[in-house]
Structure formats: C-alpha cells, structure tokens
C-alpha positions, 0 to 999 in steps of 0.5 A: 075130440077127447077132453085132453085134446080140447084142454090142450087146444084151449090152453094154447089159445089162452097162451096165444092171447097172452102172447098177443098182448091181451090181459084176460082170456076166457072161453064160454060155451056157445048158448043162447043167453036169452035170460038177458033179453027181457032186461034189454027190451025193458031198457029200450022200452023205457027210452033209456037207449036215447037216440041209439035206435040200433040197440032196439033192433036184432034183440035175439041176435045180441044173445044168440051166437048161432045167429052170427055163426051157424054151428058155433060151439065156443066163444073166446072172450078177451080183455085188454086193459086201458088203465092209464094215468091222466096223460093230458098235461095242461090244466083247464083243458077239455078231457078225453076218456082214457080208452080214446087216448091212442089208436082206435081200439077197434083197429088194435083189438081186431088185429090181435083177434085176427091173429088168434083166429089164424092160430086156432085155424092152424091148430084145428084145420077146418075151423070157422070163426068170426071176430067182434070188437064192439060191433056186430050186435053181440052182447060183449059184457054178458059174454065176458061174464059167461067166460069168467072174466069178471062180474057186472058192476053197479056202473054196468061195466065188467070188473075183473079183480086183477085189472079192474074195469078199465078194459076192452072186450074182444070176441071170437066165435068158433065152430069148434068144441073147446074146454069151457070156463065157468061163468062168473056168478059172484058179485064183489061190489058189496055195499059200495055205491060210489059209482052211482053217487059220483056220476055227475048226471045221475045216469046210473040206475039201480039195476046195473043199467045206464040211462043214456039220456043223461050219460055224458059218454053218450051225449058227447059221442052218440048224440047228434043234437046239441048237448042239453042245457042242464047237462052242460054245467055237469060236463066237467070239461069232458068232450069225449066220453066219461070215466068218472064211475070207473075213476071212483071204483075201488077195484081200479085203485090197485088194478094193473096198468095198461101194457099196450103202447098203442093206447098211449096218448100222443105227445102233441095232444097231451100238451095242447092248451085250452087255446089250442083246443078252442082254435082246433081246425078241421085239418088239425082235427084230422091230423091228430085223430085220424087213427083215433076212436075220436074221429067217429064223432066228426069235427063238427060234433067234437067242436060242439063238445069243446064249446060246451065243455069250456063254456063259462059258468052262467 
C-alpha cells in the first residue's frame, strides 16, 4: 500500500471516529512497549496493586499487542470525554464519580469502536481487528501516549490539552498498516503538584503511580473487604470512585465539556436525598443502576460504601 493510500485511510478512520462521537483519535505503530514493564512489575512487587491480583498477571501481554492479535500493525486509540459538571442536586448525599453518571462506558464505547472497526473492514477488506474498552490486559494509558493523545499527569491519568483528563480510552488493534502519529513526549504539568497535595488519602506517588491501598476509587470499587477505618473519615461522601485529583487539575478548568448524552446522570438519581440513599433497597439498586458501571460493585458493597460515607464523625 502506498503512503498516499495509508494517509487516506487513516484520515477517514479519524473522521469516522469524530462522526461516531469520539473527542480524540490517534494511531500508533504496533510495537512492544517493553520499556514500561519494569514500572508495573515494581509497582506490583511493592503491593501497590492492593487486592487486584489480576494486575500482577500477564505482564508482557499488557505491553505487546501481538500477543492479543498476531500480525497487528496499528493501534487506533480513541478518547471520549466525560467532563460533566456536578449533577447531583441534593446536598449532603453520597457522591458518584462522574464517569459512572450514565450508561456503563464499556457498553457505550464498545458500540462506537465496533462501528469504527466495521468501517475499517469496509475500507480495507480482509482486515482483522480487536476492540478493547478498559479490558483484556492492555495498557490503555501507555497506548494513548503512543498515539499522541496526551501526556501522563502526576495523578497517573492521561491529560489532553483540549479536553483535559476526564476522558475514557478505547482501543482497536488492526493487522493493517496505517499512517502513525507521533508519540506524545512532552509533559505540561510543570511544577504543579495540586493533585498530589489535594488527594484526600495521599495515594499519589511521586513517580506518576497510585498506591491502590490508599486510593478511594479502588477502596470503593475493587475492594471486597471493609473500608479501612482510617480511610472512612477521608471519603468525603464518595461511594463510587473519586475525582478529586482531576477536579483540582488546572488542565480541566477550561476543558471542553462532555458531548455524550449517554453519560448524563438520570434525573431520579440526581434528585435522591440522603434518606433515599440510606434506604436504598436491592430492587431499587437494580432499577437505578442496571445499565450503569456502578452495578459491578453489587448491592452489598455499594451499601457498605454508603454506610461508610454517611457515617457520623467520631
């Protein structure tokens, strides 16, 4: 295939991504990102993955796309903003992370990626591809850097200079040669340390990693045991995830807002009072969150979080 044809198809893919609703789209060369392997191994070796044992498995597979798709040549990386204003209307209620406001992002993004992959197969018959949405042991953040979407902030999250860091990453591996974007090698955090200083539990390390043992997001979602007593007073009413490090990031102060209606918070949930949350039944939980990412914590753990978040000060 000529360079002109590769450029044409690559531009058409990016146009399709925008048409599908994505805010960002870049294309990286499929290679082994082995330079990141020691960082992950050290992090897991120090126990900072907490109870997420799955992160200590398949190290090589996370950084080598050929172990997911033999013959892979290009990695299409997308970004979809969930930069929403606070949508919970009542005061003193449990707080939800913004990415969990609407329909489960896995469902929303996978549908969009499947549409793009179908488009690519029509452009280049015989192409094989594989879609990932925060799944399948692949290093999404590192591939976002490779595809030129942004840099890794001190809070470990990828920051884009237009839409900030409130965005979700989707990936398509394809066995087709495309025009590859340059990796993002700059770092625009400067001397800013607001995310580190404002983290409620001091979970952000100096090397752009997170100590999941302290992280409210992990403790309210992945953690299956009780929330540690020393963390409870620091929850700040958070019951699913934590946005604090992103809320204080200057790059999010003027970021473009979310344009995806599926990510808006349901009116019934946004109007729930503290008493509504305290009296949440399992049936009501399923009615409200059956299509939300929140359903993954299950009812019992969600009630655990609500009780901890609304616990009176000692």
